[in-house]
Phi, psi and omega in degrees: 000312178300324181293323179291324178294319179297320180295316179297323180293318180295321180295317181294323178291318180294330182272000183257097181285346184275353181288136183289152176276105186280357179286338179085359182291319179294321179295321179295319178295319178295320179294321178296319178294326178295318178296318179298319178294322178295316178295324177296321178294318178298314180296322181301321181272332187273322185299314178301320179294320178295321179297314178298320179295318180294318186285318188258353179239296185292316181298314176299325178296314180297317180297319179295319179297315180294317181294330181296346178268006183235152168266102192220138181264002178098350180231134179090181182286154175268095183239359180256083182282125181242002180063234179269018181299321179296325182285321177294321176296325182297313184275359168264354182275117181293330178293317179293320175298325174294325176298319176297319178295320178292325175297319177295323177300314180295323179296311182297317180293324179294316183285322187269341183241305186295313183291316174299322177296318178294321179293317178299317179295320180295317178297320179295316182280355174275351177279171179277088179247146176289127179078022183294331177296323178293318179297318178299317180296318181294320181286331181274340185303319180301330180293333180289329179295146176289159180297324181294315179298317178299317181295318179296319179300312183282338171297321176290324179294321182265018179298127183298128175088324185241352183282159181296329181295321178293321178295319178293322178297319177293324180294323181266012177076026180251053183297338180294340179271348184297129179078000184253354190309304182250002185253351183246133181300335182279343183243349188292319181291315174300324179295316178297325180291325175300319178295319179299317179300312180301324185281318194250345186293333179297326177296312179292328176299317180292325175298314179294322177298317178298319177294321179295322180286347175272356178277126181299131180291338180297325180294316180293321178294320179295319178295323178294321178295325179284358175102008180285134178280180183297316181292321178295320178295320181292316185288318188262345182238302186295311184296314177297319180289338178271002184306310179302320178294319179296319181294321176294319180296319177298317179300311180296323180294318181291315179297320178295323179291323179294321187260015183299130181219294196297320180299314181288322183298316182289324185279317186228344186056027179091354182272182354281138177055048177066011187285348175237016183286140173247173180297321179295322178290321176299318178300315179294319181298311182289326184281320189244351178250319182257354178057041171252073190292324178297316179293319177296324177295322176298320177297318181295324178293317178298317178298318179295318182293322177299313180295318182293313181297317178297317181297315180295317179297315183295318180292324184286321189249340182253315181269007184301316181292324180289331183259010186296332180255007183277154180295324184292339181273355181086359182265351181284151180236000000 
């Protein structure tokens, strides 16, 4: 009797396809195929981006670093190895040291003049004003124009004798400035900075507007009920809550000032007498005009290292609090 019961039980189990496999082997195989499919999807989307990054970012950096150790004109083999000779020559060059000083000038003027002006405009246009959408569009419109178009436009405005700037200077009794805007070493950098403000402040204004609109109005209303004035609300509520946006804007402004090229190149090409030259323009001049590619590569490496060190320092010590919960900072879960 027990043997017949055992036989019937084995037959019923064998004939039941719906019973689950309790060994876990089928589940493991399915899970493995799922992981393989997920990794295949990741590779499908990631590999093309990695290839582009390697070819157009990492490879040029490696080539520039290697070329910077040679005295090379860009044609023929690189057989004149000079080691760090290009770099020692670079920091003995008074013109290049002047380029560093002019870059610092643009950084300070951007942070101390352009960004406060953009913040003031954003706060003004965040109020209930008639036609504020039109004002926002007008202030942001210069940023849409390309740098080349902007440079050509202002070259015509500052044209000696016939430009609108000379006519306005004469109208306001500033005849001493006529014809000197882009032709005099003492006025060329302030003139270029005026063009930079016109071109880029609208972008920072829109960043500040986005940050202002993210501040809860209930907080400002509560402070107003408690008796806080407009300046107190701005100083103690708006400005601290706008801190992350301001820090990002400062970062973008500094990096843009360090790498400024096309606007200055079209307007002055670094003249007169190197008085408006930037590091990017010096790199272009030596690489494509004087055919000193090794020396130009050394300039590009220095420019890259300045940007990289500043970016890492800024993210580590200034943006640390803003990125504390981000996935990229390692703090995300």
